[in-house]
N, C-alpha and C positions, 0 to 999 in steps of 0.2 A: 651461148649455142656452140656446141663442139666443132671446132674445125677438123677438116678432114685431110688427110695428105695424098688423098686420091685425087685424081683428074676429074675437071667438071664433065669431061663425056661420061666416064665410069660412073658417078654419081647420079646422072641423068638417066642412063642405061637403068640402073638399080631403080631408081624412082619409077619410071615408065613401066616396069615389070611390075612394081608393086601396085600401081594404079590399073594397069590391066588384069589384076586378078580380083579385083572388085571391092576387096574389103577397106582400103584406104579411103576410096571414093564414098563407101557408103558411111564410113564412120565420119569423115570430114563433114558430109552431108547431115549427118544427125546431129554434130555438134552445133555446126551453123542455124541448124531448122529450131534447136533448143534455144540459142540466144534470139533468133527471130521471134519464137513465141512467148519468150521473157521481154522483149520490146512491147509487143503488143498489148500484152497482160498488163504490163506497168504504164503504158498509155491509156489506157480503159481506166485502171484503177486511181491514177494520178493525172487527169486533164491537166492540172494546171504546172505539171511539170515538161521542161523539154528534154527530149529523147533525141539522142542523136541517131545516126545511122549506125548498121553493123560495120565494123572493122572486121573483116574477114583475115587479115594479116598473112604472113608466109610460114604457116604451119609452126611459128613460134607461140602467137598468142591470138586469140580472137576476142572480140569484147562489144560491148554496148556502154556508151557513157550516158550518165543520166543528170541533168542540170535541174535539182530540186529547188522548187520554189524555197524551201527552208534555207539553201544553203548559196542562194542567187547573189545575194548582194555581197558576199565575201568570195564570190566568184570561186565556187568550191562545187565539185562534183563526186558522184559514186560513179563506179563502174564495174559490172560483172565481168570479169576477164575468165577465160577458159585458157591456161598455161597448157600447150600441146606435150612438151617434153615430160610434165611430170602428170598430165591427166587429170588436172585439178581446175576447179571452179575456185576463183577468189575474189572478195570484194576490196576495192581500193577507194580510198578517199584520196581524191586528186584535185591538183589546182590548175586554172586556167593558163598559167605560166610559171616558170621557174622562181622568178621573184616572188609569185603569191607563194609557192610551196615552201620556199625558204623561210619566209614570213611566218606562216603558219606554222610549220615543224618548229620553229623557233619559239613560237608563242607555248604551243603544246608542250614544251619542255617543262614548263613550270605549272603543268596540271596533271591531276592524278586519272591516269588513262584507263585505270581499272583492269580489264580483261585483255585490253589492246596495248600496244607497243608501237613506237614511232620505226619506222623504216630508215635505215642508212641512206641519206641524200649522197649519191654519186650518179655519173653521167650514165644515162640509161634508165636510171630508177624514177617512174613517174608517181608511184603511190608515195602519200604522206604515211598513211596507215594501211596496211594489207591485212585481210583475214580469209585464211584459206580455209573453205567449208569441207566439211567431213565427207569421206567416201563410205560407201559406194553410192554413185548416181545412177537412179533407174532410168535409164536413156529408153528402155523398152517401154515404159510407163511416162508419155511424154507429160501429161497433163499433173501426174501427181511432182513430177521431176519440176515443171514449170512452177507449181505450187510452193514447194520447198525452196526453190531458188527466190521466188517473192517474197516469201517472210523472211528469209534470212536477210534478204536486203532492204525490207522496210524496218527490220529490226537494227540493223548496221545504220541506215539512215537516221532513225532516232537517236541513236546513241553517238553519231558524229555530229549531229544537227545540236545535241544536248553539251558534247565536248566543245565545239567551236564557237558554243553560243556566249561564254564569257570572255573570248579573245577579241582585241579590238586589231 
């Protein structure tokens, strides 16, 4: 996150002006609605998976995490994340805690990851593997966007399940 040298009051004044203009609120609502639709469609399509609540974030990221039945034993999840600063949807393989994250990341170093690569584990990094979804995103066609996100997440889940299936 970019640090500013301006006062907090000045930043809040600019924020208030942006919200008052309406575009910021409309866009933010659209992003959260997309994630909420994804959550609902995933729950319908995958009733045996546990889907977490929408995390709205602080205009840094917003996401929905899924604990798929196929990854539950290893305490791994996938998340559909919207990164606000870059305007990017990304899929993450994440762990239940930092110890599991390190263990899985270390084990995957010895596995052919195909098109994927491991993230560099450092403070603030939650993903073991991250996949940015290609732009543009059709926010004005919400059903199609949700379908595309669901298809990408299902493919990612299948790939992650296969990758971690052989590790202990």
